[in-house]
MISELO-491507 format. One line per 3 residues: number of its first residue (from 1); for each residue x, y, z of N, C-alpha, C. Coordinates in Angstrom, 3 decimals. Atoms other than C-alpha are relative to their C-alpha. Layout:
BEGIN
NUM) X,Y,Z,X,Y,Z,X,Y,Z  ...
end
This chain:
BEGIN
1) -0.356,-1.638,-0.036,12.244,-20.773,8.672,-0.869,0.385,-0.971  1.316,-0.756,1.080,9.675,-20.079,5.744,-0.780,0.365,0.680  0.664,0.245,-1.009,7.026,-20.952,8.002,-0.256,0.818,0.703
4) -0.625,-0.266,-1.366,8.505,-18.940,10.785,-0.473,1.288,-0.364  0.222,-0.982,0.140,8.953,-16.294,8.391,-1.625,0.830,-0.354  1.449,-0.120,0.632,5.103,-16.442,6.619,-0.875,0.682,1.141
7) 0.932,0.262,-1.360,3.394,-16.526,10.106,0.396,1.478,0.751  -0.148,-1.569,-0.838,5.497,-13.148,11.220,-0.573,0.718,-0.849  0.511,-0.625,0.513,4.593,-11.179,8.210,-1.725,0.391,0.144
10) 1.352,-0.530,-0.059,1.027,-12.158,8.440,-0.570,0.663,1.254  0.034,-0.272,-1.200,0.838,-11.375,12.303,0.077,1.758,-0.206  -0.233,-1.140,-0.131,2.433,-8.135,11.473,-1.005,0.776,-1.148
13) 0.873,-0.942,0.655,-0.025,-6.936,8.304,-1.331,-0.458,0.704  1.895,-0.406,-0.492,-3.506,-7.939,10.249,0.316,1.070,1.469  0.541,-0.716,-1.386,-2.080,-6.130,13.083,-0.200,1.826,-0.116
16) -0.776,-1.103,0.432,-1.422,-3.192,10.835,-1.434,0.960,-1.176  0.441,-0.001,1.317,-4.225,-3.710,8.000,-1.101,-0.512,0.860  0.905,0.562,-0.652,-7.988,-4.725,8.980,-0.790,-0.720,-1.046
19) 0.314,1.112,1.054,-8.172,-6.698,5.472,0.980,-0.036,-0.645  -1.034,0.787,0.408,-6.059,-8.477,4.016,-0.172,-1.147,-1.618  0.400,1.036,0.808,-5.955,-10.363,0.745,1.066,-0.706,-0.398
22) -1.329,0.358,0.344,-3.445,-12.841,-0.411,-0.329,-1.573,-1.327  -0.452,1.107,1.352,-2.449,-15.167,-3.688,1.302,-0.407,0.467  -1.369,0.423,-0.215,0.035,-17.587,-3.881,0.148,-0.498,-1.544
25) -0.319,1.079,1.330,2.068,-18.558,-7.110,1.574,-0.076,-0.020  -1.461,0.482,0.290,5.574,-19.261,-8.388,0.534,0.082,-0.746  -0.586,-0.377,0.999,7.776,-18.746,-10.701,2.090,-0.137,-0.297
28) -1.521,-0.233,-0.497,11.571,-18.018,-11.478,0.466,1.384,0.164  -0.147,-1.091,-0.109,10.815,-14.542,-10.609,-1.333,0.717,0.029  0.768,-0.753,0.256,8.689,-11.468,-10.534,-0.234,1.761,-0.585
31) 0.577,-2.056,0.399,7.453,-7.863,-12.123,-0.950,0.595,0.170  1.625,-0.690,-0.767,5.175,-5.364,-10.556,0.393,0.760,-0.014  -0.296,-1.167,-0.323,5.154,-2.071,-10.887,-1.485,0.812,0.008
34) 0.945,-1.355,-0.091,2.612,1.472,-10.689,-0.558,-0.034,-0.707  1.231,-0.751,0.641,-0.069,2.952,-12.068,-0.597,1.025,0.690  0.558,-0.968,-1.343,-1.111,6.614,-10.171,-0.705,0.561,-1.097
37) 0.576,-0.665,0.194,-3.982,8.397,-11.328,-0.418,1.248,1.092  0.619,-0.681,-1.273,-4.902,11.698,-9.321,-0.711,0.753,-0.169  0.447,-0.984,0.323,-7.325,13.759,-8.765,-0.223,1.254,0.751
40) -0.476,-1.203,-1.012,-8.208,16.941,-6.637,0.788,-0.495,1.568  -0.400,0.604,-1.244,-7.573,14.933,-3.226,-0.234,-1.531,0.608  -0.096,2.014,0.215,-7.675,11.139,-3.997,0.327,-0.742,-1.093
43) -0.838,0.922,0.959,-6.052,8.917,-6.345,-0.403,-1.570,-0.231  -0.157,1.198,0.689,-5.948,5.650,-8.316,0.650,-0.545,0.163  -1.602,0.721,0.076,-3.601,3.063,-7.950,0.111,-1.152,-0.148
46) 0.046,1.570,0.610,-3.167,0.129,-10.051,1.139,-0.785,0.059  -1.071,1.348,-0.162,-0.579,-3.017,-8.884,-0.279,-0.803,-1.626  0.093,0.680,1.198,0.169,-4.482,-12.049,1.631,-1.817,0.784
49) -1.029,1.436,-0.578,1.839,-8.362,-11.242,0.414,-1.164,-0.858  -0.919,1.170,0.870,3.704,-10.713,-13.437,0.782,-0.865,0.601  -1.238,1.718,-0.353,4.881,-14.170,-12.320,0.979,-0.324,-1.320
52) -0.530,0.111,1.096,7.839,-14.673,-14.760,0.870,-1.337,-0.008  -1.132,0.911,0.106,9.370,-17.517,-15.877,1.151,-0.568,-1.563  -1.592,-0.151,0.912,13.332,-18.244,-17.940,-0.741,-0.874,-1.322
55) 0.825,0.500,1.617,12.869,-19.075,-21.836,1.046,0.398,-0.547  -1.035,-0.061,1.079,15.399,-19.199,-24.342,1.365,0.007,0.886  -0.751,0.096,-0.892,18.371,-20.400,-22.371,1.297,-0.970,-1.109
58) -1.229,0.376,0.792,20.978,-21.357,-25.046,1.408,-0.456,0.316  -1.386,0.309,-0.935,24.073,-23.870,-23.652,0.122,1.008,1.279  -0.256,-0.484,-1.586,22.983,-23.118,-20.295,0.742,-0.904,1.069
61) -1.041,0.617,-0.976,25.505,-23.593,-17.733,-1.069,-0.078,1.469  0.477,0.369,-1.045,23.559,-25.134,-14.695,1.037,0.443,1.354  -0.917,0.237,-1.492,26.397,-24.322,-12.065,0.012,1.827,-0.024
64) 0.127,-1.080,0.397,25.881,-20.260,-13.220,-1.403,0.211,0.293  1.436,-1.062,-0.429,23.092,-17.523,-11.889,-1.174,-0.018,-1.854  0.654,0.395,0.920,20.266,-18.151,-15.079,-0.390,1.385,-0.314
67) 0.373,-1.359,0.522,19.439,-14.888,-14.742,0.474,1.071,-0.707  -1.328,-0.729,1.177,22.357,-13.881,-16.681,0.162,-0.439,-1.133  -0.061,0.488,0.568,21.517,-16.408,-18.610,-1.026,-0.146,-1.383
70) 1.466,0.141,0.215,18.083,-16.474,-20.083,-0.784,1.115,0.252  1.370,-1.000,0.132,14.922,-14.530,-20.896,-0.459,-0.566,0.558  1.159,-0.402,-0.937,11.819,-13.786,-18.858,-0.994,0.155,-0.856
73) 1.428,-0.322,-0.035,8.280,-13.932,-19.663,-0.898,0.080,0.707  1.266,-0.226,-0.792,5.185,-13.471,-18.058,-0.799,-0.910,0.011  0.252,0.892,-0.158,3.723,-16.411,-17.214,-2.002,0.886,-0.183
76) 1.368,-0.799,0.472,0.222,-13.848,-17.114,0.219,1.039,0.579  -0.280,-1.349,-0.233,-0.588,-10.634,-15.709,-1.231,0.106,0.960  1.124,0.171,-0.942,-3.086,-9.813,-12.699,0.292,1.565,0.532
79) 0.349,-1.067,-0.386,-4.015,-6.669,-11.503,-0.780,0.563,0.858  0.385,-0.752,-1.025,-4.993,-4.560,-8.356,-0.334,1.253,-0.390  0.425,-1.506,-0.085,-7.194,-1.471,-8.599,-0.373,0.357,1.248
82) -0.324,-0.733,-1.220,-6.732,0.646,-5.647,-0.758,1.407,-0.030  0.076,-1.261,-0.036,-8.219,3.798,-4.269,-0.014,0.733,1.040  -0.122,-0.887,-1.403,-7.117,6.142,-1.959,0.104,1.023,0.117
85) 0.548,-1.118,-0.792,-8.470,8.950,0.186,0.475,0.421,0.519  -0.698,-0.403,-1.354,-7.927,10.870,3.169,-0.428,-1.002,1.035  0.103,0.770,-1.323,-9.208,8.165,5.431,0.498,-1.598,0.045
88) -0.573,1.471,0.707,-7.321,5.081,3.349,-0.214,-0.393,-1.146  -0.237,0.239,0.885,-6.841,2.924,0.877,-0.607,-1.419,-0.454  0.851,1.465,-0.067,-9.216,0.166,-0.062,-0.233,-0.269,-1.531
91) -0.285,1.332,0.968,-9.265,-2.752,-2.879,-1.805,0.924,-1.018  0.864,-0.172,0.647,-11.515,-1.586,-6.025,-0.198,-1.356,-1.056  -0.055,1.033,0.679,-10.832,-4.757,-7.670,0.963,-1.291,-0.457
94) -0.784,0.601,0.290,-8.908,-7.750,-8.992,-0.265,-0.877,-1.042  0.346,0.445,1.712,-8.482,-8.687,-12.520,1.477,-0.510,-0.546  -1.170,0.810,1.151,-6.563,-11.256,-14.797,-0.025,0.664,-1.469
97) -0.421,-0.027,1.417,-5.368,-10.587,-17.989,-0.928,1.347,-0.631  0.126,-1.232,-0.216,-7.486,-6.996,-17.785,-0.074,0.960,1.097  -0.002,-1.400,-1.373,-7.652,-3.565,-16.136,-1.173,0.788,-0.731
100) 0.783,-1.160,-0.118,-9.964,-1.143,-15.879,1.198,1.285,-0.332  -0.499,-1.577,-0.095,-8.233,2.792,-16.579,-0.620,0.912,0.635  0.956,-0.742,-1.004,-9.387,4.975,-14.321,1.136,1.978,0.194
103) -0.091,-1.480,-0.158,-8.619,8.967,-14.740,-1.056,1.344,-0.080  0.707,-1.460,-0.794,-9.390,12.745,-13.608,0.044,0.961,-1.300  0.490,-0.955,0.451,-10.945,14.972,-15.689,-1.071,0.644,-0.461
106) 0.648,-0.486,0.056,-12.986,17.658,-16.167,-1.196,0.037,1.522  0.096,0.042,-1.600,-13.490,17.523,-12.519,-1.002,-1.255,0.812  0.513,1.626,0.203,-14.893,13.460,-12.953,0.954,-0.763,-0.140
109) -1.431,1.159,0.679,-13.066,10.184,-12.476,-0.821,-0.409,-0.896  0.570,0.602,1.325,-13.458,8.341,-16.114,0.535,-1.533,0.396  -0.630,1.604,0.628,-13.144,4.547,-16.564,-0.101,0.154,-0.882
112) 0.193,0.578,1.735,-12.198,3.191,-19.813,0.462,-1.372,0.329  0.144,1.105,0.051,-12.240,-0.167,-20.555,0.819,-0.447,-1.556  -0.625,0.154,0.576,-10.364,-1.675,-23.504,0.715,-1.718,-0.033
115) -0.646,1.174,0.292,-9.920,-5.504,-25.401,1.462,-0.179,-0.598  -1.725,-0.102,0.971,-7.197,-4.838,-28.189,0.497,1.137,-0.123  -0.519,-1.296,-0.339,-5.777,-1.596,-26.576,0.343,1.057,-1.192
118) -0.136,-0.926,1.241,-6.466,0.432,-29.615,-1.749,0.423,0.206  1.686,-0.716,-0.140,-10.644,1.185,-28.865,-0.054,-0.028,1.379  0.213,-0.294,-1.105,-11.307,2.392,-25.581,-1.712,0.414,0.192
121) 1.203,-0.629,-0.063,-15.003,3.090,-24.048,-0.178,0.173,1.015  0.608,-1.045,-1.233,-15.585,5.333,-21.597,-0.851,-0.063,0.559  1.084,-0.285,-1.225,-17.392,5.685,-18.054,-0.044,1.058,0.251
124) 0.101,-0.577,-1.059,-18.351,8.118,-15.596,0.092,-0.805,1.233  0.111,1.059,-0.576,-17.462,6.357,-12.950,-0.389,1.169,1.825  0.740,-0.076,-1.141,-19.390,7.372,-9.381,0.948,-0.195,1.103
127) -0.721,0.542,-0.892,-17.141,7.635,-6.240,-0.781,-0.460,1.457  1.252,0.177,-1.299,-20.383,7.729,-3.866,-0.561,-1.699,-0.105  0.621,1.336,0.356,-21.944,4.566,-5.237,0.581,-1.092,-0.247
130) -1.201,0.885,0.694,-18.893,2.845,-6.826,-0.181,-0.730,-1.097  0.136,0.326,0.734,-20.496,2.498,-9.429,0.167,0.673,-1.691  0.012,-0.677,1.343,-20.259,3.417,-13.746,-1.144,-0.116,-0.949
133) 1.339,0.778,0.687,-22.333,3.927,-16.674,0.462,0.912,-1.499  -0.127,-0.336,1.685,-21.923,5.093,-20.388,0.313,1.355,0.103  -0.173,-1.685,0.319,-19.917,8.766,-21.223,-0.702,-0.048,-1.559
136) -0.089,0.492,1.986,-20.584,7.450,-25.279,0.887,1.275,-0.483  -1.128,-0.643,0.945,-17.531,9.025,-26.337,1.218,-1.213,0.370  -1.037,1.129,-0.292,-14.592,6.442,-27.050,1.134,0.421,-0.591
139) -0.937,-0.489,0.713,-11.334,6.994,-28.295,1.061,-1.179,-0.304  -0.413,1.070,0.680,-9.243,5.022,-30.370,1.704,0.300,0.013  -1.915,0.026,0.349,-5.588,4.477,-30.599,0.822,0.322,1.484
142) -0.359,-0.074,-1.731,-3.793,3.560,-27.536,1.282,1.341,-0.056  -0.730,-1.087,-0.660,-0.847,6.290,-27.964,-0.457,1.626,0.440  0.611,-1.220,0.171,-3.076,8.807,-28.599,-1.265,-0.101,1.885
145) 0.237,0.443,-1.058,-5.093,7.494,-25.228,0.890,0.218,1.644  -0.122,-0.369,-0.831,-2.835,7.436,-23.498,1.062,1.507,0.665  -0.653,-1.718,0.064,-1.011,11.026,-23.532,-1.509,0.688,0.701
148) 0.898,-1.004,-0.306,-4.752,12.160,-22.676,0.010,-0.778,1.716  0.137,0.261,-1.207,-4.359,9.753,-19.376,1.374,0.821,0.809  -0.911,-1.074,-0.159,-1.097,11.116,-18.899,-0.080,1.292,0.430
151) -0.029,-1.205,0.254,-1.642,14.610,-19.224,-1.884,0.188,1.009  1.110,-0.220,-1.070,-5.261,14.056,-16.638,0.695,1.151,1.512  -0.352,0.339,-1.736,-2.955,14.061,-13.260,1.457,1.056,-0.235
154) -1.066,-0.552,-0.370,-0.218,16.686,-12.478,1.670,-0.937,0.596  -1.096,0.442,-1.228,3.130,14.956,-11.700,1.278,0.847,-0.186  -1.039,-0.948,-0.413,6.686,16.317,-10.738,0.912,-1.021,0.427
157) -0.858,0.780,-0.352,9.672,14.828,-10.970,0.765,0.694,1.237  -0.754,-0.133,-1.064,11.927,14.510,-8.041,1.670,0.576,-0.348  -1.674,0.190,0.915,15.435,15.969,-8.134,0.540,0.331,1.730
160) -1.021,0.263,-1.379,18.252,15.501,-5.605,0.881,0.759,-0.044  -0.143,-0.352,0.012,19.502,17.948,-4.470,1.635,-0.217,2.115  -0.728,0.564,-0.414,22.807,16.740,-2.114,-0.661,-1.439,1.380
163) 0.880,1.418,-0.635,21.088,14.538,0.926,-1.632,0.741,-0.109  0.973,-0.272,0.290,17.647,16.224,-0.318,-0.884,-0.251,-0.994  1.283,-0.503,1.352,14.542,15.698,-2.682,-0.745,0.607,0.301
166) 1.077,-1.132,-0.097,12.601,18.240,-3.649,-0.916,0.023,-1.902  0.894,0.298,0.148,9.443,18.119,-5.448,-0.604,1.509,-0.595  0.194,-1.181,-0.005,8.417,21.583,-7.161,-0.904,-0.041,-0.945
169) 0.724,-0.087,0.215,5.113,22.158,-8.580,-0.243,1.889,-0.575  0.292,-1.126,-0.195,3.647,25.946,-9.630,-0.387,0.632,1.295  1.179,-0.936,-1.165,1.777,26.291,-6.725,1.220,-0.180,1.304
172) -0.315,0.151,-0.932,4.097,24.776,-4.012,1.993,-0.885,-0.130  -1.495,0.714,-0.145,7.606,23.056,-2.890,0.371,-1.302,0.856  -0.360,1.252,-1.180,8.343,19.823,-0.940,1.564,-0.255,0.425
175) -1.594,0.726,-0.406,11.822,18.933,0.777,-0.093,-1.041,0.754  0.256,0.614,-0.921,12.357,15.955,2.583,1.324,-0.285,-0.219  -1.503,0.764,0.302,15.678,13.937,3.030,-0.202,-0.910,-0.531
178) 0.122,1.670,1.047,16.460,10.897,0.741,0.520,-0.559,0.953  -0.589,0.890,-0.635,17.451,9.107,3.935,-1.605,-0.634,0.744  1.253,0.844,-0.831,13.671,8.711,5.025,-0.482,-0.615,-1.220
181) 0.248,0.557,1.151,13.081,7.411,1.507,0.459,-1.698,-0.063  -1.494,1.222,1.192,16.093,4.945,0.499,-0.210,-1.133,1.144  -0.239,1.260,-0.701,15.520,2.389,3.427,-1.592,-0.879,-0.581
184) 0.598,0.706,0.943,12.174,1.463,1.120,-0.349,-0.198,-1.271  -0.343,0.518,1.290,13.302,1.335,-1.921,0.858,-1.252,-0.818  -0.180,1.798,0.578,14.028,-1.779,-4.010,1.725,-0.010,0.072
187) -2.052,-0.030,0.291,17.954,-0.227,-4.733,-0.185,1.826,0.248  -0.291,-1.305,0.049,19.227,3.168,-3.849,-0.208,1.104,-0.903  -0.044,-0.619,0.894,19.503,4.212,-7.041,-0.985,0.496,-0.694
190) 1.446,-0.738,0.432,15.654,4.397,-7.449,-0.408,1.107,0.230  0.091,-1.282,-0.402,15.570,7.784,-5.725,0.329,1.350,-1.128  -0.460,-1.330,1.749,16.647,9.821,-9.066,-1.188,-0.537,-0.966
193) 1.201,0.300,0.860,13.224,8.339,-10.302,-1.220,0.205,0.228  1.028,0.177,-0.131,10.546,8.862,-8.128,-0.767,1.473,-0.992  1.464,-1.367,0.164,7.125,11.150,-8.582,-0.436,0.112,0.715
196) 1.678,-0.912,-0.736,5.069,13.543,-6.904,-0.932,0.332,-0.929  1.236,-0.117,0.617,1.839,13.909,-7.434,-1.394,0.756,1.211  0.921,-1.066,-1.245,-0.270,17.007,-5.359,-1.289,-0.291,-0.088
199) 1.524,0.167,0.118,-3.181,16.388,-3.750,-0.617,0.627,0.664  0.039,-0.896,-0.860,-4.520,19.262,-2.481,1.626,0.357,0.563  -0.649,-0.414,-0.938,-1.973,20.059,0.285,1.367,-1.046,0.579
202) -0.961,0.978,-0.379,-0.304,16.749,0.566,0.594,-0.433,-1.876  -0.947,0.269,1.224,2.179,14.908,-1.888,-0.375,-1.422,-0.165  0.103,1.415,0.980,1.786,11.505,-3.656,1.135,-0.502,-0.053
205) -1.646,0.278,0.452,5.471,10.020,-3.810,-0.292,-1.441,-0.328  -0.164,1.887,0.145,5.934,6.668,-5.894,1.049,0.022,-1.022  -0.943,0.408,1.032,8.308,5.061,-8.584,-0.682,0.118,-1.043
208) 0.834,0.706,0.861,6.774,4.491,-11.692,1.049,-1.289,-0.685  -0.410,1.257,0.177,9.736,2.130,-12.590,-0.798,-1.060,-0.164  0.511,0.930,-0.560,8.859,-1.078,-13.237,1.385,-0.891,0.483
211) -1.009,0.740,-1.324,10.525,-3.488,-10.434,0.266,-1.692,-0.851  0.231,1.344,0.105,11.768,-6.771,-11.362,0.945,-1.142,0.721  -0.724,0.633,-0.953,13.493,-9.579,-9.488,-0.253,-1.333,0.025
214) -0.315,1.700,0.334,15.196,-12.829,-10.172,0.643,-0.552,0.797  -0.498,0.795,-1.514,16.211,-15.468,-7.596,1.459,-0.452,-1.224  -1.607,-0.178,0.104,19.977,-15.954,-7.865,0.389,-1.168,1.484
217) -0.380,0.956,-0.389,21.937,-18.946,-6.815,0.391,0.056,1.865  -0.020,0.054,-1.898,22.872,-17.790,-2.967,-0.933,0.724,0.499  1.048,-0.566,-1.072,19.675,-16.842,-2.150,-0.148,1.550,-0.361
220) 0.519,-1.440,-0.351,19.575,-13.072,-2.702,-0.413,0.487,-1.734  0.823,-0.529,0.847,17.956,-11.091,-5.692,0.380,0.552,-1.667  -0.539,-1.103,1.236,19.325,-9.496,-9.456,-1.818,0.520,-0.267
223) 1.264,-0.772,-0.456,17.051,-6.985,-9.285,0.264,1.638,-1.414  -0.369,-0.674,0.845,16.337,-4.540,-12.185,-1.780,0.516,0.155  0.932,-1.489,0.065,14.245,-1.060,-12.668,0.038,0.741,-0.819
226) 0.155,-1.074,1.050,13.205,0.519,-15.316,-1.324,0.142,-0.977  0.974,-0.463,0.785,11.150,2.330,-18.074,0.601,0.015,-1.104  -0.087,0.101,1.874,10.726,2.903,-22.142,1.965,1.217,0.336
229) -1.506,-1.028,-0.209,14.522,5.214,-21.236,0.897,-0.064,1.153  -0.634,0.138,-1.052,15.589,4.447,-17.682,-0.271,-1.688,-0.029  -0.123,0.697,-0.535,17.319,1.681,-16.107,1.124,-0.380,1.262
232) -1.255,0.048,-1.658,18.759,0.715,-12.580,0.312,-1.447,0.347  -0.098,1.279,-0.315,20.297,-2.998,-11.792,0.758,0.293,1.393  -0.726,-0.213,-1.202,21.856,-3.949,-8.748,-0.521,-1.401,0.628
235) 0.202,1.765,-0.592,21.833,-7.458,-6.193,-0.923,0.795,1.068  1.244,-0.406,-1.681,18.912,-7.082,-2.794,0.226,-1.537,0.453  0.467,1.164,-0.041,19.384,-9.797,-0.603,-1.907,0.027,-0.149
238) 1.882,0.381,-0.344,15.089,-9.146,0.004,-0.328,0.622,-1.067  1.685,-0.337,0.433,11.857,-8.613,-1.752,-0.251,1.274,0.913  0.579,-1.037,-0.897,11.040,-5.447,-0.596,-1.523,0.346,-0.359
241) 1.541,-0.792,-0.122,7.363,-4.422,-0.030,0.040,0.519,-1.566  0.212,-0.835,0.955,5.856,-2.363,-3.089,-0.440,1.487,0.768  0.875,-1.424,-0.776,5.145,1.378,-1.428,0.263,0.910,-0.456
244) 0.365,-1.125,0.434,3.953,4.367,-1.622,0.205,1.267,0.912  -0.723,-0.628,-0.992,5.076,7.602,0.516,-1.564,1.377,-0.117  0.713,-1.442,-0.511,2.614,10.743,1.590,0.620,0.292,0.931
247) -1.086,-0.735,-0.280,4.420,13.881,2.345,-1.041,1.079,0.676  0.597,-1.399,-0.249,2.356,16.842,4.003,0.823,0.963,0.202  -0.318,-0.546,0.075,4.554,18.680,4.146,1.043,0.266,1.194
250) -0.636,0.095,-1.915,6.311,18.326,7.897,0.014,-1.516,0.106  -0.335,1.697,-0.617,5.922,14.268,8.161,-0.191,-0.503,-1.012  -0.920,1.470,1.179,6.910,11.374,5.463,-0.898,-1.256,0.579
253) 0.842,1.673,-0.293,3.724,8.676,5.975,0.502,-1.261,-1.757  -0.210,0.482,1.163,5.166,5.750,4.519,-0.561,-1.589,0.150  1.718,0.842,0.409,2.465,2.648,3.005,0.265,-1.176,-0.545
256) -0.413,1.152,0.350,3.454,-0.501,2.210,-1.458,-0.374,-0.357  1.130,-0.184,0.615,1.148,-1.539,-0.539,-0.651,-1.507,-0.387  0.071,1.233,0.412,1.944,-5.198,-1.718,1.301,-0.689,0.663
259) -0.973,0.701,-0.973,4.058,-7.542,0.510,0.219,-1.109,-0.965  -0.598,1.530,0.341,5.862,-10.770,-0.994,0.102,-0.745,1.057  -0.274,0.866,-0.708,5.959,-13.205,1.325,0.666,-1.395,-0.624
262) -0.683,0.168,0.880,8.434,-15.323,-0.408,1.338,-1.343,0.707  -0.868,0.404,-0.261,10.831,-18.204,-0.233,0.963,-0.944,-1.529  -0.470,0.518,0.836,13.592,-19.140,-2.417,0.432,-1.584,0.055
265) -0.691,1.744,0.515,14.893,-22.903,-4.596,0.871,0.512,-0.749  -1.163,-0.407,0.516,18.209,-22.181,-4.902,0.845,-0.755,-0.850  -0.846,1.183,1.436,18.926,-25.190,-7.062,-0.666,0.042,-1.229
268) 1.130,-0.394,0.977,15.596,-24.089,-9.195,0.246,1.382,-0.730  -0.426,-1.450,-0.184,16.557,-20.708,-8.558,-1.357,0.505,-0.455  0.436,-0.455,0.327,13.353,-19.850,-8.491,-0.973,0.403,1.710
271) 0.776,0.083,-1.258,10.760,-18.349,-5.850,-1.438,-0.224,-0.194  1.667,0.664,-0.425,7.260,-19.645,-4.453,-0.138,1.289,0.423  -0.205,-1.510,-0.598,5.859,-16.427,-2.821,-1.485,-0.058,0.306
274) 1.546,-0.154,-0.616,2.443,-15.423,-1.402,-0.361,1.270,-0.178  -0.037,-1.164,0.128,1.139,-12.002,-2.322,-1.615,0.593,0.841  1.018,-0.495,-1.054,-0.367,-10.044,0.962,-0.229,1.436,-0.804
277) 0.244,-1.211,0.049,-2.145,-7.207,-0.194,-0.696,0.748,1.635  0.389,-1.454,-1.414,-2.329,-4.117,3.125,-0.580,1.248,-0.641  1.460,-1.093,0.132,-5.628,-2.274,3.059,-0.825,0.164,0.868
280) 1.093,-0.192,-1.446,-8.185,-0.734,5.108,-1.238,-0.569,-0.340  1.364,0.824,-0.060,-11.256,-2.431,3.235,-0.063,0.021,-1.589  -0.049,0.092,1.545,-12.770,-3.170,-0.501,-1.665,0.188,0.080
283) 1.033,-0.321,0.667,-15.733,-2.501,-2.515,0.293,-0.539,-1.752  -0.268,0.666,1.308,-16.899,-3.911,-5.637,-0.959,1.134,-1.332  -0.132,-1.027,1.371,-16.777,-1.728,-9.395,-1.371,-0.465,-0.440
286) 0.966,0.755,0.370,-20.427,-2.409,-10.440,-0.447,1.347,-1.577  0.751,-0.655,1.169,-22.717,-0.937,-13.437,-1.038,0.534,0.591  1.648,-0.636,-0.824,-25.655,1.915,-11.981,-0.414,-0.343,-1.301
289) 1.256,0.473,0.792,-28.076,0.014,-13.473,-1.102,0.798,0.002  1.269,-0.356,0.384,-30.949,2.229,-12.719,0.557,1.455,-1.166  -0.914,-1.252,1.156,-28.642,5.620,-14.795,-0.228,-1.092,-1.477
292) 0.296,1.118,1.290,-28.630,2.602,-17.300,-1.195,0.019,-0.444  1.444,0.479,0.737,-32.125,2.308,-17.745,-0.826,1.778,-0.424  0.648,-1.394,0.583,-32.530,6.627,-17.773,0.458,0.490,-1.263
295) -0.593,0.394,1.511,-30.485,6.392,-21.195,-0.384,-0.332,-0.908
end
């Protein structure tokens, strides 16, 4: 059954995407969330993925679901950096245990790197050459850095009005039926937490919540969606793709970024899964050597 499902998903992905990157992992569960920064008509999207392992299971009863008895810790973390523009979505790199952060400031894309989450070194990113060179300006302090990143992009929270979700900015208002979004959310309650990011006349819609799935003994999943001050929990029969939405005011386009093709071991209450990244192409982010020599 698993091999059949795996083959079906791979065929579907190749039909709709000319480029696929696959990685295979296993664990007690998985945690995934998106970080998004928008420019004038483009955006950088980072997909954070953490395979999870159970820990701290005092007096564990193996006849019951471990998800309700144990804590979970990430075994490691990996990050996919994606770049979105009007022609598609492209992979800018896959990183293990470190992530470059992109944000838009003064009509330029800035890339930041840190090793200690305290000192951030900044670079100018050239979209044409896909390379970066030093900005000769650094930021100290994680809180200060995150404030700059968050304030660099206009974000509007969705508001539910009956069966409609409304995103309003100073320049525009977007309205769309919630039934067009709910089928792609991990839990229906997630619709109360969606965020919109204006990109010219288009609106990029995504969920800022962390998505966590833990296998249960009946083959379903305990889903926890949360941020610092918000949490939604529920049971789902499947782990849905990680998705975003593009809305031009008339037509809503659903875009699946990352598929988990998985098999559940109900005895061990674990998930073996393959990550399938669905994108248009890829590029390498490198140093602009010629520009470095000029400085």
